[in-house]
MIMI-394972 format. One line per 2 residues: number of its first residue (from 1); their letters; for each residue x, y, z of N, C-alpha, C. Coordinates in nm, 3 decimals, m for minus. Layout:
<recs>
NUM> a> X:Y:Z:X:Y:Z:X:Y:Z ~ ...
</recs>
This chain:
<recs>
1> ak> 1.453:m0.778:0.682:1.530:m0.659:0.712:1.665:m0.699:0.768 ~ 1.767:m0.635:0.717:1.903:m0.662:0.763:1.967:m0.532:0.808
3> gf> 2.060:m0.543:0.900:2.133:m0.427:0.946:2.278:m0.431:0.898 ~ 2.330:m0.315:0.865:2.469:m0.302:0.821:2.533:m0.189:0.897
5> es> 2.660:m0.204:0.928:2.727:m0.104:1.011:2.799:0.003:0.932 ~ 2.812:m0.016:0.801:2.884:0.082:0.720:2.847:0.067:0.573
7> ge> 2.882:0.169:0.496:2.863:0.161:0.352:2.945:0.049:0.291 ~ 3.056:0.021:0.354:3.145:m0.085:0.306:3.074:m0.220:0.301
9> tl> 2.987:m0.248:0.398:2.913:m0.374:0.398:2.777:m0.359:0.330 ~ 2.722:m0.237:0.327:2.591:m0.214:0.268:2.593:m0.228:0.116
11> fp> 2.688:m0.165:0.050:2.684:m0.159:m0.096:2.694:m0.295:m0.165 ~ 2.776:m0.388:m0.118:2.773:m0.522:m0.178:2.635:m0.588:m0.161
13> ai> 2.569:m0.564:m0.049:2.436:m0.621:m0.026:2.332:m0.559:m0.119 ~ 2.343:m0.429:m0.146:2.252:m0.364:m0.241:2.265:m0.430:m0.377
15> ek> 2.388:m0.450:m0.420:2.413:m0.513:m0.549:2.349:m0.651:m0.557 ~ 2.363:m0.727:m0.450:2.317:m0.865:m0.448:2.165:m0.876:m0.429
17> ek> 2.110:m0.797:m0.337:1.972:m0.818:m0.296:1.870:m0.720:m0.353 ~ 1.913:m0.606:m0.405:1.823:m0.505:m0.461:1.702:m0.478:m0.370
19> pd> 1.725:m0.421:m0.251:1.615:m0.399:m0.156:1.513:m0.298:m0.208 ~ 1.392:m0.306:m0.155:1.286:m0.211:m0.190:1.307:m0.077:m0.123
21> li> 1.373:m0.079:m0.006:1.387:0.043:0.073:1.509:0.030:0.164 ~ 1.578:0.142:0.186:1.691:0.145:0.278:1.664:0.251:0.384
23> ll> 1.670:0.210:0.511:1.656:0.301:0.625:1.797:0.332:0.673 ~ 1.835:0.458:0.662:1.972:0.501:0.695:1.975:0.587:0.819
25> di> 2.054:0.549:0.916:2.080:0.635:1.031:2.180:0.741:0.987 ~ 2.158:0.865:1.022:2.251:0.971:0.983:2.384:0.956:1.057
27> ml> 2.376:0.926:1.186:2.498:0.917:1.266:2.552:0.775:1.265 ~ 2.654:0.754:1.186:2.720:0.623:1.176:2.869:0.641:1.200
29> pg> 2.936:0.537:1.247:3.082:0.548:1.259:3.143:0.552:1.119 ~ 3.240:0.637:1.100:3.303:0.647:0.968:3.216:0.731:0.875
31> es> 3.181:0.676:0.762:3.100:0.745:0.662:2.959:0.771:0.718 ~ 2.910:0.895:0.708:2.779:0.927:0.764:2.667:0.874:0.676
33> gi> 2.549:0.866:0.734:2.433:0.825:0.657:2.404:0.920:0.541 ~ 2.436:1.047:0.559:2.416:1.145:0.451:2.512:1.115:0.336
35> di> 2.637:1.081:0.367:2.733:1.044:0.263:2.686:0.919:0.189 ~ 2.637:0.821:0.264:2.589:0.698:0.202:2.466:0.728:0.116
37> lq> 2.377:0.815:0.165:2.260:0.856:0.086:2.303:0.914:m0.048 ~ 2.403:1.002:m0.047:2.448:1.064:m0.171:2.501:0.959:m0.269
39> ri> 2.571:0.859:m0.217:2.620:0.750:m0.303:2.504:0.668:m0.360 ~ 2.404:0.640:m0.278:2.289:0.563:m0.325:2.216:0.638:m0.435
41> vk> 2.191:0.767:m0.414:2.121:0.848:m0.513:2.198:0.850:m0.645 ~ 2.329:0.858:m0.636:2.413:0.864:m0.756:2.424:0.729:m0.828
43> ey> 2.441:0.621:m0.751:2.469:0.491:m0.809:2.347:0.402:m0.830 ~ 2.237:0.430:m0.759:2.118:0.344:m0.765:1.994:0.431:m0.781
45> kg> 1.978:0.488:m0.899:1.864:0.575:m0.926:1.734:0.501:m0.896 ~ 1.646:0.566:m0.823:1.516:0.508:m0.792:1.513:0.424:m0.666
47> mk> 1.628:0.398:m0.603:1.631:0.323:m0.477:1.567:0.410:m0.370 ~ 1.467:0.360:m0.302:1.395:0.437:m0.201:1.473:0.437:m0.069
49> ti> 1.480:0.555:m0.007:1.557:0.571:0.116:1.478:0.653:0.219 ~ 1.499:0.619:0.344:1.448:0.699:0.456:1.567:0.727:0.547
51> la> 1.585:0.852:0.584:1.688:0.889:0.680:1.628:0.888:0.820 ~ 1.702:0.833:0.914:1.659:0.828:1.054:1.760:0.903:1.140
53> ta> 1.708:0.982:1.232:1.795:1.057:1.321:1.719:1.093:1.448 ~ 1.793:1.123:1.550:1.732:1.172:1.675:1.711:1.324:1.669
55> ys> 1.762:1.389:1.564:1.761:1.535:1.557:1.681:1.584:1.438 ~ 1.568:1.647:1.463:1.482:1.694:1.354:1.546:1.805:1.272
57> ay> 1.647:1.873:1.325:1.711:1.983:1.254:1.774:1.937:1.122 ~ 1.812:1.810:1.112:1.871:1.761:0.987:1.773:1.772:0.871
59> qd> 1.643:1.774:0.900:1.543:1.781:0.795:1.555:1.911:0.716 ~ 1.611:2.014:0.777:1.629:2.142:0.710:1.762:2.152:0.635
61> df> 1.843:2.049:0.644:1.974:2.047:0.578:1.956:1.996:0.436 ~ 1.992:2.080:0.338:1.969:2.043:0.197:2.033:1.910:0.158
63> st> 2.137:1.869:0.228:2.204:1.743:0.192:2.118:1.621:0.224 ~ 2.010:1.639:0.299:1.920:1.528:0.330:1.798:1.523:0.238
65> ws> 1.780:1.623:0.156:1.657:1.636:0.077:1.641:1.529:m0.030 ~ 1.747:1.463:m0.069:1.735:1.360:m0.173:1.679:1.229:m0.118
67> ad> 1.663:1.219:0.014:1.599:1.100:0.072:1.450:1.106:0.041 ~ 1.388:0.990:0.026:1.245:0.983:m0.001:1.162:1.007:0.125
69> gy> 1.222:0.982:0.240:1.150:0.999:0.366:1.246:1.037:0.477 ~ 1.188:1.076:0.588:1.266:1.124:0.702:1.194:1.082:0.828
71> wv> 1.264:1.022:0.921:1.202:0.978:1.046:1.287:1.022:1.164 ~ 1.224:1.094:1.256:1.290:1.132:1.380:1.267:1.018:1.478
73> ks> 1.377:0.957:1.521:1.369:0.840:1.609:1.290:0.870:1.735 ~ 1.208:0.773:1.772:1.131:0.784:1.896:1.088:0.643:1.936
75> qd> 1.021:0.635:2.047:0.966:0.507:2.090:0.844:0.469:2.006 ~ 0.792:0.565:1.930:0.672:0.545:1.849:0.709:0.482:1.715
77> td> 0.710:0.351:1.711:0.745:0.285:1.584:0.632:0.295:1.483 ~ 0.511:0.333:1.527:0.401:0.352:1.432:0.435:0.463:1.333
79> sl> 0.504:0.567:1.380:0.541:0.676:1.290:0.641:0.627:1.184 ~ 0.729:0.535:1.222:0.821:0.477:1.124:0.744:0.391:1.024
81> ke> 0.653:0.312:1.071:0.572:0.228:0.981:0.496:0.315:0.881 ~ 0.440:0.426:0.927:0.367:0.516:0.837:0.460:0.577:0.732
83> ev> 0.582:0.614:0.774:0.678:0.672:0.680:0.718:0.569:0.576 ~ 0.739:0.445:0.618:0.774:0.337:0.524:0.661:0.318:0.423
85> kk> 0.537:0.312:0.471:0.422:0.295:0.380:0.416:0.409:0.279 ~ 0.435:0.532:0.328:0.429:0.650:0.242:0.537:0.644:0.134
87> vl> 0.658:0.610:0.175:0.770:0.607:0.079:0.752:0.495:m0.023 ~ 0.710:0.378:0.020:0.691:0.266:m0.072:0.576:0.290:m0.169
89> ak> 0.481:0.374:m0.130:0.367:0.405:m0.218:0.402:0.508:m0.324 ~ 0.512:0.582:m0.304:0.551:0.685:m0.402:0.596:0.621:m0.532
91> en> 0.562:0.687:m0.643:0.612:0.644:m0.773:0.754:0.696:m0.788 ~ 0.837:0.623:m0.863:0.977:0.666:m0.885:0.983:0.792:m0.966
</recs>
């Protein structure tokens, strides 16, 4: 697992490494995680994504619906592990 601070550094890594899953924080400096999600959906069909946020209200925002999963940040990393398993098990 690698961390990236922006779409500017993420997209070259996607091209090079073809990850199985991308965990995107919605609140990022500059381009938001939702903006990056829209680019991923458009440019990398079938790339699995999970949006992460501290605010569950984003789950009701239609702009987040193209993500394969959604995780509300908490101290409970088991819930994140379960979301990752669920998303990776989905067929494209």
